[in-house]
Each structure stands twice: as structure tokens, then as C-alpha cells.
Biopython code that builds the backbone (N, CA, C, O; Angstrom):
import numpy as np
from Bio.PDB.StructureBuilder import StructureBuilder

atoms = [
    (1, "ALA", "N", (110.382, 77.241, 98.899)),
    (1, "ALA", "CA", (109.713, 78.371, 99.199)),
    (1, "ALA", "C", (110.226, 79.701, 98.836)),
    (1, "ALA", "O", (109.478, 80.631, 98.532)),
    (2, "ASP", "N", (111.607, 79.788, 98.872)),
    (2, "ASP", "CA", (112.201, 81.131, 98.540)),
    (2, "ASP", "C", (112.060, 81.370, 97.112)),
    (2, "ASP", "O", (111.843, 82.527, 96.751)),
    (3, "ASP", "N", (112.164, 80.312, 96.128)),
    (3, "ASP", "CA", (111.870, 80.556, 94.832)),
    (3, "ASP", "C", (110.552, 81.110, 94.567)),
    (3, "ASP", "O", (110.405, 82.082, 93.827)),
    (4, "GLU", "N", (109.508, 80.471, 95.200)),
    (4, "GLU", "CA", (107.982, 81.014, 95.103)),
    (4, "GLU", "C", (108.094, 82.433, 95.588)),
    (4, "GLU", "O", (107.750, 83.303, 94.787)),
    (5, "ARG", "N", (108.493, 82.777, 96.697)),
    (5, "ARG", "CA", (108.647, 84.185, 97.281)),
    (5, "ARG", "C", (109.200, 85.177, 96.211)),
    (5, "ARG", "O", (108.659, 86.251, 95.946)),
    (6, "PHE", "N", (110.425, 84.667, 95.578)),
    (6, "PHE", "CA", (111.077, 85.550, 94.634)),
    (6, "PHE", "C", (110.219, 85.832, 93.472)),
    (6, "PHE", "O", (110.132, 86.975, 93.023)),
    (7, "ALA", "N", (109.521, 84.738, 92.920)),
    (7, "ALA", "CA", (108.679, 84.888, 91.849)),
    (7, "ALA", "C", (107.367, 85.796, 92.016)),
    (7, "ALA", "O", (106.818, 86.384, 91.084)),
    (8, "LEU", "N", (107.008, 85.812, 93.183)),
    (8, "LEU", "CA", (105.789, 86.559, 93.541)),
    (8, "LEU", "C", (106.121, 88.042, 94.019)),
    (8, "LEU", "O", (105.187, 88.816, 94.231)),
    (9, "THR", "N", (107.401, 88.433, 94.186)),
    (9, "THR", "CA", (107.887, 89.515, 94.720)),
    (9, "THR", "C", (107.291, 90.860, 93.941)),
    (9, "THR", "O", (106.797, 91.820, 94.531)),
    (10, "ASP", "N", (107.419, 90.750, 92.648)),
    (10, "ASP", "CA", (107.010, 91.963, 91.911)),
    (10, "ASP", "C", (105.415, 92.074, 91.784)),
    (10, "ASP", "O", (104.856, 93.170, 91.736)),
    (11, "GLN", "N", (104.749, 90.891, 91.735)),
    (11, "GLN", "CA", (103.302, 90.938, 91.882)),
    (11, "GLN", "C", (102.894, 91.525, 93.140)),
    (11, "GLN", "O", (102.144, 92.501, 93.125)),
    (12, "VAL", "N", (103.332, 91.006, 94.286)),
    (12, "VAL", "CA", (102.903, 91.473, 95.605)),
    (12, "VAL", "C", (103.184, 92.955, 95.753)),
    (12, "VAL", "O", (102.386, 93.748, 96.254)),
    (13, "ASP", "N", (104.440, 93.283, 95.255)),
    (13, "ASP", "CA", (104.933, 94.730, 95.520)),
    (13, "ASP", "C", (104.112, 95.613, 94.734)),
    (13, "ASP", "O", (103.969, 96.766, 95.142)),
    (14, "ALA", "N", (103.543, 95.241, 93.655)),
    (14, "ALA", "CA", (102.663, 96.075, 92.714)),
    (14, "ALA", "C", (101.236, 96.273, 93.474)),
    (14, "ALA", "O", (100.648, 97.355, 93.465)),
    (15, "LYS", "N", (100.748, 95.120, 94.127)),
    (15, "LYS", "CA", (99.561, 95.383, 94.958)),
    (15, "LYS", "C", (99.826, 96.177, 96.066)),
    (15, "LYS", "O", (98.971, 97.021, 96.334)),
    (16, "LEU", "N", (100.821, 96.104, 96.781)),
    (16, "LEU", "CA", (101.070, 97.046, 97.977)),
    (16, "LEU", "C", (101.229, 98.364, 97.612)),
    (16, "LEU", "O", (100.673, 99.232, 98.285)),
    (17, "VAL", "N", (102.013, 98.703, 96.491)),
    (17, "VAL", "CA", (102.168, 100.096, 96.175)),
    (17, "VAL", "C", (100.861, 100.706, 95.661)),
    (17, "VAL", "O", (100.581, 101.876, 95.922)),
    (18, "ALA", "N", (100.032, 99.894, 94.907)),
    (18, "ALA", "CA", (98.568, 100.449, 94.606)),
    (18, "ALA", "C", (97.897, 100.737, 95.798)),
    (18, "ALA", "O", (97.195, 101.744, 95.882)),
    (19, "TRP", "N", (98.058, 99.850, 96.857)),
    (19, "TRP", "CA", (97.283, 100.166, 97.957)),
    (19, "TRP", "C", (97.847, 101.358, 98.807)),
    (19, "TRP", "O", (97.119, 102.264, 99.213)),
    (20, "LYS", "N", (99.001, 101.304, 99.013)),
    (20, "LYS", "CA", (99.696, 102.500, 99.712)),
    (20, "LYS", "C", (99.712, 103.962, 99.027)),
    (20, "LYS", "O", (99.618, 105.030, 99.633)),
    (21, "GLY", "N", (99.842, 103.794, 97.716)),
    (21, "GLY", "CA", (99.776, 105.161, 96.862)),
    (21, "GLY", "C", (99.796, 106.345, 97.529)),
    (21, "GLY", "O", (98.816, 107.084, 97.615)),
    (22, "GLY", "N", (100.995, 106.592, 98.064)),
    (22, "GLY", "CA", (101.140, 108.006, 98.681)),
    (22, "GLY", "C", (100.514, 108.244, 99.894)),
    (22, "GLY", "O", (100.533, 109.381, 100.367)),
    (23, "LYS", "N", (99.871, 107.173, 100.556)),
    (23, "LYS", "CA", (99.173, 107.406, 101.758)),
    (23, "LYS", "C", (99.638, 106.388, 102.941)),
    (23, "LYS", "O", (98.880, 105.971, 103.817)),
    (24, "ALA", "N", (100.906, 106.088, 102.825)),
    (24, "ALA", "CA", (101.507, 104.955, 103.693)),
    (24, "ALA", "C", (101.415, 105.367, 105.076)),
    (24, "ALA", "O", (101.411, 104.520, 105.970)),
    (25, "ASP", "N", (101.327, 106.803, 105.356)),
    (25, "ASP", "CA", (101.289, 107.077, 106.770)),
    (25, "ASP", "C", (99.856, 107.682, 107.249)),
    (25, "ASP", "O", (99.703, 108.321, 108.290)),
    (26, "ASN", "N", (98.881, 107.385, 106.357)),
    (26, "ASN", "CA", (97.686, 108.003, 106.517)),
    (26, "ASN", "C", (96.708, 106.733, 107.098)),
    (26, "ASN", "O", (96.126, 106.063, 106.246)),
    (27, "LEU", "N", (96.544, 106.435, 108.359)),
    (27, "LEU", "CA", (95.908, 105.339, 108.887)),
    (27, "LEU", "C", (94.374, 105.146, 108.201)),
    (27, "LEU", "O", (94.007, 104.113, 107.640)),
    (28, "ARG", "N", (93.619, 106.277, 108.356)),
    (28, "ARG", "CA", (92.264, 106.300, 107.778)),
    (28, "ARG", "C", (92.339, 105.855, 106.383)),
    (28, "ARG", "O", (91.680, 104.852, 106.110)),
    (29, "ALA", "N", (92.993, 106.391, 105.482)),
    (29, "ALA", "CA", (93.081, 105.992, 104.072)),
    (29, "ALA", "C", (93.428, 104.569, 103.912)),
    (29, "ALA", "O", (92.851, 103.886, 103.066)),
    (30, "LEU", "N", (94.415, 104.049, 104.743)),
    (30, "LEU", "CA", (94.825, 102.662, 104.483)),
    (30, "LEU", "C", (93.714, 101.719, 105.051)),
    (30, "LEU", "O", (93.491, 100.684, 104.424)),
    (31, "LEU", "N", (93.026, 101.976, 106.142)),
    (31, "LEU", "CA", (92.064, 101.090, 106.577)),
    (31, "LEU", "C", (90.816, 101.214, 105.545)),
    (31, "LEU", "O", (90.138, 100.220, 105.286)),
    (32, "GLY", "N", (90.576, 102.347, 105.028)),
    (32, "GLY", "CA", (89.383, 102.563, 104.187)),
    (32, "GLY", "C", (89.528, 101.803, 102.852)),
    (32, "GLY", "O", (88.535, 101.408, 102.243)),
    (33, "SER", "N", (90.802, 101.604, 102.406)),
    (33, "SER", "CA", (91.201, 100.890, 101.186)),
    (33, "SER", "C", (91.612, 99.441, 101.365)),
    (33, "SER", "O", (91.872, 98.795, 100.350)),
    (34, "LEU", "N", (91.695, 98.860, 102.578)),
    (34, "LEU", "CA", (92.295, 97.594, 102.947)),
    (34, "LEU", "C", (91.707, 96.544, 102.012)),
    (34, "LEU", "O", (92.418, 95.640, 101.575)),
    (35, "ASP", "N", (90.467, 96.648, 101.713)),
    (35, "ASP", "CA", (89.780, 95.539, 101.006)),
    (35, "ASP", "C", (90.462, 95.367, 99.710)),
    (35, "ASP", "O", (90.402, 94.270, 99.154)),
    (36, "SER", "N", (91.141, 96.405, 99.149)),
    (36, "SER", "CA", (91.685, 96.435, 97.716)),
    (36, "SER", "C", (92.892, 95.560, 97.703)),
    (36, "SER", "O", (93.337, 95.108, 96.648)),
    (37, "VAL", "N", (93.431, 95.316, 98.880)),
    (37, "VAL", "CA", (94.808, 94.649, 98.918)),
    (37, "VAL", "C", (94.668, 93.199, 99.456)),
    (37, "VAL", "O", (95.473, 92.326, 99.132)),
    (38, "LEU", "N", (93.617, 92.969, 100.291)),
    (38, "LEU", "CA", (93.472, 91.601, 100.900)),
    (38, "LEU", "C", (92.730, 90.732, 99.956)),
    (38, "LEU", "O", (91.982, 91.199, 99.097)),
    (39, "TRP", "N", (92.950, 89.419, 100.126)),
    (39, "TRP", "CA", (92.275, 88.402, 99.356)),
    (39, "TRP", "C", (90.729, 88.238, 99.806)),
    (39, "TRP", "O", (90.330, 88.589, 100.916)),
    (40, "ALA", "N", (90.012, 87.735, 98.933)),
    (40, "ALA", "CA", (88.479, 87.650, 99.192)),
    (40, "ALA", "C", (88.126, 86.897, 100.321)),
    (40, "ALA", "O", (87.155, 87.269, 100.979)),
    (41, "ASP", "N", (88.843, 85.763, 100.697)),
    (41, "ASP", "CA", (88.275, 85.102, 101.971)),
    (41, "ASP", "C", (89.139, 85.381, 103.133)),
    (41, "ASP", "O", (89.298, 84.529, 104.007)),
    (42, "ALA", "N", (89.789, 86.715, 103.185)),
    (42, "ALA", "CA", (90.321, 87.111, 104.238)),
    (42, "ALA", "C", (89.526, 87.501, 105.442)),
    (42, "ALA", "O", (89.990, 87.592, 106.578)),
    (43, "GLY", "N", (88.210, 87.738, 105.071)),
    (43, "GLY", "CA", (87.150, 87.984, 106.109)),
    (43, "GLY", "C", (87.111, 89.486, 106.311)),
    (43, "GLY", "O", (86.483, 89.906, 107.283)),
    (44, "TRP", "N", (87.700, 90.320, 105.517)),
    (44, "TRP", "CA", (87.732, 91.766, 105.806)),
    (44, "TRP", "C", (86.528, 92.531, 104.909)),
    (44, "TRP", "O", (86.421, 92.480, 103.684)),
    (45, "LYS", "N", (85.721, 93.194, 105.771)),
    (45, "LYS", "CA", (84.677, 94.040, 105.167)),
    (45, "LYS", "C", (85.049, 95.421, 104.890)),
    (45, "LYS", "O", (85.729, 96.048, 105.703)),
    (46, "LYS", "N", (84.630, 95.961, 103.746)),
    (46, "LYS", "CA", (85.109, 97.275, 103.451)),
    (46, "LYS", "C", (84.553, 98.196, 104.481)),
    (46, "LYS", "O", (83.413, 98.090, 104.932)),
    (47, "VAL", "N", (85.473, 99.163, 104.852)),
    (47, "VAL", "CA", (84.982, 100.125, 105.864)),
    (47, "VAL", "C", (84.860, 101.388, 105.169)),
    (47, "VAL", "O", (85.724, 101.724, 104.358)),
    (48, "GLY", "N", (83.797, 102.156, 105.435)),
    (48, "GLY", "CA", (83.543, 103.483, 104.834)),
    (48, "GLY", "C", (84.257, 104.649, 105.564)),
    (48, "GLY", "O", (84.639, 104.515, 106.726)),
    (49, "MET", "N", (84.418, 105.715, 104.914)),
    (49, "MET", "CA", (85.225, 106.749, 105.618)),
    (49, "MET", "C", (84.375, 107.445, 106.810)),
    (49, "MET", "O", (84.890, 108.086, 107.727)),
    (50, "SER", "N", (83.069, 107.225, 106.655)),
    (50, "SER", "CA", (82.208, 107.663, 107.869)),
    (50, "SER", "C", (82.492, 106.829, 109.120)),
    (50, "SER", "O", (82.230, 107.258, 110.243)),
    (51, "ASP", "N", (83.007, 105.684, 108.910)),
    (51, "ASP", "CA", (83.337, 104.840, 110.105)),
    (51, "ASP", "C", (84.677, 105.175, 110.716)),
    (51, "ASP", "O", (85.023, 104.664, 111.781)),
    (52, "LEU", "N", (85.451, 106.050, 110.034)),
    (52, "LEU", "CA", (86.940, 106.572, 110.533)),
    (52, "LEU", "C", (87.058, 107.893, 110.883)),
    (52, "LEU", "O", (88.125, 108.499, 110.783)),
    (53, "VAL", "N", (85.975, 108.415, 111.311)),
    (53, "VAL", "CA", (85.982, 109.911, 111.807)),
    (53, "VAL", "C", (86.596, 109.980, 113.102)),
    (53, "VAL", "O", (87.659, 110.594, 113.192)),
    (54, "MET", "N", (86.068, 109.420, 114.168)),
    (54, "MET", "CA", (86.484, 109.340, 115.436)),
    (54, "MET", "C", (87.467, 108.793, 115.694)),
    (54, "MET", "O", (87.451, 107.619, 115.322)),
    (55, "PRO", "N", (88.625, 109.192, 116.322)),
    (55, "PRO", "CA", (89.871, 108.453, 116.614)),
    (55, "PRO", "C", (89.695, 107.052, 117.416)),
    (55, "PRO", "O", (90.383, 106.056, 117.193)),
    (56, "ASN", "N", (88.747, 107.128, 118.303)),
    (56, "ASN", "CA", (88.457, 105.828, 119.049)),
    (56, "ASN", "C", (87.866, 104.741, 118.191)),
    (56, "ASN", "O", (88.046, 103.550, 118.445)),
    (57, "LYS", "N", (87.144, 105.180, 117.151)),
    (57, "LYS", "CA", (86.566, 104.202, 116.261)),
    (57, "LYS", "C", (87.562, 103.585, 115.205)),
    (57, "LYS", "O", (87.495, 102.444, 114.747)),
    (58, "VAL", "N", (88.543, 104.596, 114.891)),
    (58, "VAL", "CA", (89.652, 104.110, 114.045)),
    (58, "VAL", "C", (90.436, 103.101, 114.717)),
    (58, "VAL", "O", (90.801, 102.089, 114.120)),
    (59, "LYS", "N", (90.769, 103.366, 116.174)),
    (59, "LYS", "CA", (91.506, 102.483, 116.838)),
    (59, "LYS", "C", (90.848, 101.016, 116.806)),
    (59, "LYS", "O", (91.535, 100.011, 116.622)),
    (60, "ILE", "N", (89.466, 100.981, 117.001)),
    (60, "ILE", "CA", (88.824, 99.671, 116.980)),
    (60, "ILE", "C", (88.954, 98.927, 115.580)),
    (60, "ILE", "O", (89.151, 97.713, 115.523)),
    (61, "ILE", "N", (88.828, 99.743, 114.440)),
    (61, "ILE", "CA", (89.042, 99.236, 113.228)),
    (61, "ILE", "C", (90.356, 98.796, 112.922)),
    (61, "ILE", "O", (90.566, 97.785, 112.251)),
    (62, "TYR", "N", (91.411, 99.652, 113.476)),
    (62, "TYR", "CA", (92.735, 99.192, 113.360)),
    (62, "TYR", "C", (93.158, 97.920, 113.987)),
    (62, "TYR", "O", (93.997, 97.174, 113.482)),
    (63, "MET", "N", (92.435, 97.661, 115.311)),
    (63, "MET", "CA", (92.729, 96.558, 115.990)),
    (63, "MET", "C", (92.065, 95.300, 115.238)),
    (63, "MET", "O", (92.678, 94.234, 115.194)),
    (64, "LYS", "N", (90.932, 95.432, 114.711)),
    (64, "LYS", "CA", (90.336, 94.378, 113.810)),
    (64, "LYS", "C", (91.268, 94.106, 112.576)),
    (64, "LYS", "O", (91.416, 92.969, 112.128)),
    (65, "ALA", "N", (91.782, 95.023, 112.142)),
    (65, "ALA", "CA", (92.573, 94.867, 110.757)),
    (65, "ALA", "C", (93.904, 94.094, 111.260)),
    (65, "ALA", "O", (94.331, 93.127, 110.631)),
    (66, "ILE", "N", (94.456, 94.517, 112.285)),
    (66, "ILE", "CA", (95.753, 93.840, 112.743)),
    (66, "ILE", "C", (95.582, 92.474, 112.941)),
    (66, "ILE", "O", (96.429, 91.663, 112.565)),
    (67, "ALA", "N", (94.361, 92.097, 113.609)),
    (67, "ALA", "CA", (94.082, 90.812, 113.878)),
    (67, "ALA", "C", (93.988, 89.861, 112.831)),
    (67, "ALA", "O", (94.308, 88.677, 112.940)),
    (68, "LYS", "N", (93.410, 90.572, 111.517)),
    (68, "LYS", "CA", (93.367, 89.760, 110.289)),
    (68, "LYS", "C", (94.598, 89.444, 109.634)),
    (68, "LYS", "O", (94.702, 88.429, 108.945)),
    (69, "VAL", "N", (95.637, 90.339, 109.825)),
    (69, "VAL", "CA", (96.788, 90.205, 109.009)),
    (69, "VAL", "C", (97.965, 89.845, 109.959)),
    (69, "VAL", "O", (99.066, 89.645, 109.447)),
    (70, "HIS", "N", (97.823, 89.756, 111.196)),
    (70, "HIS", "CA", (98.951, 89.416, 112.211)),
    (70, "HIS", "C", (99.527, 88.052, 111.698)),
    (70, "HIS", "O", (98.753, 87.140, 111.405)),
    (71, "PRO", "N", (100.933, 87.905, 111.585)),
    (71, "PRO", "CA", (101.500, 86.714, 111.098)),
    (71, "PRO", "C", (101.164, 85.390, 111.820)),
    (71, "PRO", "O", (101.171, 84.318, 111.214)),
    (72, "ASP", "N", (100.866, 85.496, 113.143)),
    (72, "ASP", "CA", (100.360, 84.413, 113.852)),
    (72, "ASP", "C", (99.007, 84.029, 113.693)),
    (72, "ASP", "O", (98.622, 82.923, 114.074)),
    (73, "LYS", "N", (98.186, 84.929, 113.113)),
    (73, "LYS", "CA", (96.767, 84.702, 112.951)),
    (73, "LYS", "C", (96.396, 84.243, 111.512)),
    (73, "LYS", "O", (95.255, 83.853, 111.266)),
    (74, "ILE", "N", (97.289, 84.289, 110.642)),
    (74, "ILE", "CA", (97.085, 83.891, 109.282)),
    (74, "ILE", "C", (96.683, 82.388, 109.250)),
    (74, "ILE", "O", (97.243, 81.585, 109.996)),
    (75, "SER", "N", (95.824, 82.059, 108.485)),
    (75, "SER", "CA", (95.399, 80.707, 108.284)),
    (75, "SER", "C", (96.538, 79.751, 107.781)),
    (75, "SER", "O", (97.378, 80.120, 106.960)),
    (76, "GLN", "N", (96.503, 78.507, 108.330)),
    (76, "GLN", "CA", (97.589, 77.508, 108.009)),
    (76, "GLN", "C", (97.552, 77.360, 106.503)),
    (76, "GLN", "O", (98.603, 77.116, 105.910)),
    (77, "ASP", "N", (96.449, 77.487, 105.866)),
    (77, "ASP", "CA", (96.081, 77.228, 104.560)),
    (77, "ASP", "C", (96.543, 78.398, 103.631)),
    (77, "ASP", "O", (96.495, 78.236, 102.411)),
    (78, "ALA", "N", (96.956, 79.490, 104.133)),
    (78, "ALA", "CA", (97.260, 80.692, 103.452)),
    (78, "ALA", "C", (98.356, 80.429, 102.217)),
    (78, "ALA", "O", (99.260, 79.617, 102.414)),
    (79, "THR", "N", (98.275, 81.020, 101.142)),
    (79, "THR", "CA", (99.286, 80.784, 100.136)),
    (79, "THR", "C", (100.515, 81.783, 100.538)),
    (79, "THR", "O", (100.373, 82.666, 101.384)),
    (80, "THR", "N", (101.636, 81.566, 99.898)),
    (80, "THR", "CA", (102.781, 82.347, 100.057)),
    (80, "THR", "C", (102.464, 83.662, 99.713)),
    (80, "THR", "O", (102.900, 84.519, 100.481)),
    (81, "GLU", "N", (101.795, 84.049, 98.723)),
    (81, "GLU", "CA", (101.351, 85.419, 98.455)),
    (81, "GLU", "C", (100.572, 86.057, 99.442)),
    (81, "GLU", "O", (100.790, 87.226, 99.759)),
    (82, "GLN", "N", (99.519, 85.251, 100.045)),
    (82, "GLN", "CA", (98.810, 85.885, 101.095)),
    (82, "GLN", "C", (99.657, 86.186, 102.357)),
    (82, "GLN", "O", (99.463, 87.171, 103.069)),
    (83, "ARG", "N", (100.556, 85.306, 102.558)),
    (83, "ARG", "CA", (101.578, 85.590, 103.734)),
    (83, "ARG", "C", (102.472, 86.756, 103.538)),
    (83, "ARG", "O", (102.722, 87.540, 104.454)),
    (84, "MET", "N", (102.977, 86.873, 102.278)),
    (84, "MET", "CA", (103.643, 88.123, 101.985)),
    (84, "MET", "C", (102.869, 89.401, 102.174)),
    (84, "MET", "O", (103.361, 90.348, 102.788)),
    (85, "ILE", "N", (101.676, 89.435, 101.656)),
    (85, "ILE", "CA", (100.762, 90.548, 101.589)),
    (85, "ILE", "C", (100.572, 90.871, 103.009)),
    (85, "ILE", "O", (100.921, 91.967, 103.448)),
    (86, "SER", "N", (100.033, 89.964, 103.751)),
    (86, "SER", "CA", (99.673, 90.226, 105.239)),
    (86, "SER", "C", (100.767, 90.741, 106.077)),
    (86, "SER", "O", (100.577, 91.544, 106.990)),
    (87, "GLY", "N", (102.105, 90.186, 105.697)),
    (87, "GLY", "CA", (103.239, 90.777, 106.422)),
    (87, "GLY", "C", (103.504, 92.072, 106.102)),
    (87, "GLY", "O", (103.923, 92.791, 107.009)),
    (88, "SER", "N", (103.335, 92.586, 104.888)),
    (88, "SER", "CA", (103.597, 94.030, 104.610)),
    (88, "SER", "C", (102.568, 95.027, 105.098)),
    (88, "SER", "O", (102.803, 96.145, 105.557)),
    (89, "VAL", "N", (101.229, 94.370, 104.905)),
    (89, "VAL", "CA", (100.086, 95.148, 105.454)),
    (89, "VAL", "C", (100.231, 95.286, 106.964)),
    (89, "VAL", "O", (99.864, 96.345, 107.475)),
    (90, "PHE", "N", (100.709, 94.361, 107.690)),
    (90, "PHE", "CA", (100.751, 94.377, 109.062)),
    (90, "PHE", "C", (101.872, 95.458, 109.406)),
    (90, "PHE", "O", (101.648, 96.220, 110.347)),
    (91, "SER", "N", (102.907, 95.551, 108.789)),
    (91, "SER", "CA", (104.000, 96.553, 109.255)),
    (91, "SER", "C", (103.578, 97.880, 108.663)),
    (91, "SER", "O", (103.805, 98.897, 109.318)),
    (92, "THR", "N", (102.965, 97.967, 107.444)),
    (92, "THR", "CA", (102.429, 99.415, 107.336)),
    (92, "THR", "C", (101.471, 100.016, 108.055)),
    (92, "THR", "O", (101.457, 101.232, 108.248)),
    (93, "LEU", "N", (100.499, 99.109, 108.555)),
    (93, "LEU", "CA", (99.520, 99.542, 109.553)),
    (93, "LEU", "C", (100.037, 99.923, 110.772)),
    (93, "LEU", "O", (99.564, 100.899, 111.355)),
    (94, "ASN", "N", (101.005, 99.239, 111.262)),
    (94, "ASN", "CA", (101.640, 99.513, 112.659)),
    (94, "ASN", "C", (102.441, 100.862, 112.435)),
    (94, "ASN", "O", (102.383, 101.666, 113.365)),
    (95, "GLU", "N", (103.082, 101.165, 111.468)),
    (95, "GLU", "CA", (103.715, 102.348, 111.316)),
    (95, "GLU", "C", (102.792, 103.495, 111.235)),
    (95, "GLU", "O", (103.068, 104.512, 111.871)),
    (96, "ALA", "N", (101.594, 103.426, 110.428)),
    (96, "ALA", "CA", (100.648, 104.431, 110.347)),
    (96, "ALA", "C", (99.942, 104.669, 111.661)),
    (96, "ALA", "O", (99.564, 105.790, 112.003)),
    (97, "TRP", "N", (99.761, 103.467, 112.459)),
    (97, "TRP", "CA", (99.209, 103.626, 113.758)),
    (97, "TRP", "C", (100.099, 104.352, 114.788)),
    (97, "TRP", "O", (99.560, 104.991, 115.691)),
    (98, "ASP", "N", (101.333, 104.286, 114.696)),
    (98, "ASP", "CA", (102.232, 105.057, 115.466)),
    (98, "ASP", "C", (102.114, 106.539, 115.258)),
    (98, "ASP", "O", (102.116, 107.315, 116.213)),
    (99, "LYS", "N", (102.014, 106.920, 114.050)),
    (99, "LYS", "CA", (101.859, 108.417, 113.677)),
    (99, "LYS", "C", (100.490, 108.870, 114.036)),
    (99, "LYS", "O", (100.345, 110.020, 114.450)),
    (100, "PHE", "N", (99.411, 108.024, 113.910)),
    (100, "PHE", "CA", (98.125, 108.426, 114.169)),
    (100, "PHE", "C", (97.890, 108.607, 115.604)),
    (100, "PHE", "O", (97.162, 109.539, 115.947)),
    (101, "LYS", "N", (98.458, 107.771, 116.565)),
    (101, "LYS", "CA", (98.521, 107.821, 117.829)),
    (101, "LYS", "C", (99.173, 109.234, 118.379)),
    (101, "LYS", "O", (98.631, 109.861, 119.290)),
    (102, "LYS", "N", (100.208, 109.609, 117.834)),
    (102, "LYS", "CA", (101.063, 110.775, 118.134)),
    (102, "LYS", "C", (100.091, 111.963, 117.659)),
    (102, "LYS", "O", (99.862, 112.863, 118.468)),
    (103, "ASP", "N", (99.559, 112.001, 116.491)),
    (103, "ASP", "CA", (98.800, 113.014, 115.968)),
    (103, "ASP", "C", (97.552, 113.192, 116.662)),
    (103, "ASP", "O", (97.027, 114.306, 116.652)),
    (104, "ASN", "N", (97.041, 112.273, 117.234)),
    (104, "ASN", "CA", (95.719, 112.297, 118.024)),
    (104, "ASN", "C", (95.910, 112.164, 119.490)),
    (104, "ASN", "O", (94.899, 112.040, 120.181)),
    (105, "GLY", "N", (96.982, 112.174, 120.003)),
    (105, "GLY", "CA", (97.264, 112.079, 121.448)),
    (105, "GLY", "C", (96.771, 110.972, 122.094)),
    (105, "GLY", "O", (96.308, 111.140, 123.222)),
    (106, "LEU", "N", (96.776, 109.759, 121.558)),
    (106, "LEU", "CA", (96.305, 108.509, 122.140)),
    (106, "LEU", "C", (97.245, 107.887, 122.782)),
    (106, "LEU", "O", (97.009, 106.812, 123.333)),
]
sb = StructureBuilder()
sb.init_structure("model")
sb.init_model(0)
sb.init_chain("A")
sb.init_seg("    ")
for serial, (resi, resn, name, xyz) in enumerate(atoms, 1):
    if name == "N":
        sb.init_residue(resn, " ", resi, " ")
    sb.init_atom(name, np.array(xyz, "f"), 0.0, 1.0, " ", f" {name:<3s}", serial, name[0])
structure = sb.get_structure()
């Protein structure tokens, strides 16, 4: 498994960098583009920026996103690449959430 992880590192990193692209601490932007980094059968539907205006709505969407990528919630059938992506997405969203909470007094 370590060999597979190593072989996938560059590919996964490229996907994550493209997703984060200078917005790693912008929760709204990350949630709005989450569909670009998750795999097709992850079950994530694209979220429009209009759904990310009100802080309480952002919180709901954030909670749904975290549930999709939480390490304990990933399908047993998930590939190594999917596990690597979900782990990084999980930590990126959590860091952005901490900043969002502070900025919005949540």
C-alpha cells in the first residue's frame, strides 16, 4: 500500500493544489469547488455560490462535506487515491472552517 501511495502522491497533490488554488482558507470557495476534486461516485452535488451566502447555510454545507470525506465514513471499497484525497480535503476544510467560525463569530 505504501508503494501505491507513493506512486499516487504527485497525481493527488496536483488535484489538491488545483482545488485549493490560493483559496485554502476560503471555506465558501472550497465548498463551491469541492466537486472538482472529489470522484464521481462520492455523492457530492455541486454547490452554487448563492447557497454559500448566509453563514448558517455555509455551516450546513460544511457539515455535509465533512460527512462525505471523513476518514471513518469513506466507503470500504474506496481506492487508495480516494482515501488520500478525502484525507487532505477533510483537513483543508477543517482549517478553513476554524477561520470561517472566527471571522463570522460562530
